[in-house]
C-alpha positions in Angstrom: 22.9 31.1 7.8 23.8 28.2 5.6 22.7 24.8 6.5 25.8 22.6 6.8 24.0 19.7 5.2 23.4 21.6 2.0 27.0 22.4 1.4 28.8 19.7 -0.6 32.4 18.8 0.5 35.1 19.6 -2.0 37.7 17.1 -3.2 40.4 18.5 -0.9 38.4 17.7 2.1 37.6 14.2 0.9 41.3 13.5 0.2 42.4 15.0 3.5 40.0 12.8 5.5 40.9 9.7 3.5 44.6 10.4 4.0 44.2 10.6 7.7 42.3 7.3 7.8 45.1 5.7 5.7 48.1 7.2 7.4 46.9 6.1 10.9 47.4 2.4 10.0 51.3 2.6 10.0 51.0 4.5 13.2 48.9 1.7 14.7 51.6 -0.8 13.6 54.4 1.1 15.3 52.3 1.5 18.5 51.5 -2.2 18.3 55.1 -3.3 17.8 56.4 -1.3 20.8 53.6 -1.3 23.2 50.9 -3.9 22.7 52.6 -6.9 21.1 55.3 -7.4 23.8 53.0 -7.1 26.8 49.6 -8.3 25.6 50.4 -11.6 23.9 48.8 -14.7 25.4 50.4 -18.1 24.9 47.2 -20.1 24.5 45.4 -20.4 21.2 41.7 -21.2 21.1 38.7 -20.4 18.9 38.6 -17.0 20.6 42.1 -16.3 19.3 40.7 -16.2 15.8 37.8 -13.9 16.6 39.6 -10.9 15.0 39.9 -12.8 11.7 36.2 -13.9 11.8 35.2 -10.3 12.5 37.3 -9.1 9.6 35.7 -11.6 7.2 32.3 -10.2 8.2 33.3 -6.6 8.2 35.2 -6.3 4.9 32.2 -7.0 2.7 30.3 -4.3 4.6 33.0 -1.8 3.6 32.0 -2.4 0.0 28.2 -2.9 0.3 27.2 -0.1 2.7 28.7 2.7 0.5 26.7 1.3 -2.4 23.5 1.3 -0.4 24.3 4.9 0.8 24.6 5.9 -2.9 21.3 4.3 -3.8 19.5 6.0 -0.9 20.6 9.3 -2.3 22.6 10.3 0.8 19.9 11.9 2.9 21.0 15.4 3.9 23.5 15.8 1.1 23.3 17.5 -2.2 24.7 14.5 -4.1 27.9 14.6 -6.2 30.8 15.2 -3.9 28.6 15.3 -0.8 27.5 11.7 -1.3 31.1 10.7 -2.2 32.1 12.0 1.2 29.5 9.9 3.0 30.5 6.8 1.0 34.2 7.4 1.6 33.8 7.9 5.4 31.6 4.7 5.7 34.1 2.5 3.8 37.2 4.0 5.4 35.8 3.6 9.0 34.9 0.0 8.3 38.2 -0.8 6.7 40.1 0.9 9.6 38.2 -1.4 12.0 40.1 -4.3 10.5 43.3 -2.8 11.8 41.8 -2.3 15.2 40.8 -6.0 15.2 44.5 -6.8 14.7 45.5 -4.5 17.6 43.2 -6.3 20.1 44.3 -9.7 18.8 47.1 -10.3 21.3 44.7 -9.9 24.2 42.7 -12.7 22.7 45.7 -14.9 22.0 45.8 -14.3 18.3 49.3 -15.0 16.8 51.2 -11.8 16.1 51.6 -12.6 12.4 47.9 -12.6 12.0 47.6 -9.3 13.9 50.1 -7.7 11.6 48.4 -9.3 8.6 45.0 -7.7 9.6 46.7 -4.3 9.9 48.4 -4.7 6.5 45.1 -5.8 5.0 43.4 -2.8 6.4 46.0 -0.5 4.8 45.6 -2.3 1.4 41.8 -1.9 1.6 42.2 1.8 2.3 44.6 2.1 -0.7 42.0 0.3 -2.9 39.4 2.7 -1.6 41.5 5.6 -3.1 40.6 4.2 -6.5 36.9 4.6 -5.7 37.5 8.3 -4.9 39.4 8.8 -8.1 36.7 7.0 -10.2 33.7 8.9 -8.8 32.5 11.7 -11.0 
């Protein structure tokens, strides 16, 4: 029986997973526009209202740094090459998708809707930039 950890992922698997992470952001935006934004918006603005932006400013650099650290550590349990690329891609995609989720919870904290949509758009842009990382990896 083959150990799953020793089998590297092929590029089709990497692109499929990345496509799902990226495609979900517009779906979040539609759900947000029809379900969350109309019902969850508060009228008061306080420092808590900007917590999603603060979290995004902390999270975004992690989306670039953690995959680099994973690459330097050799990707424990992977065979390198495409296997480590999969680990790096999932790390960065998950972190960048979190920025969209911060936008979705914003109305419950009183965050203005334009900031919520901005966070979701920023998440989509970061995932698009992450596509370049996948293309440039050997």
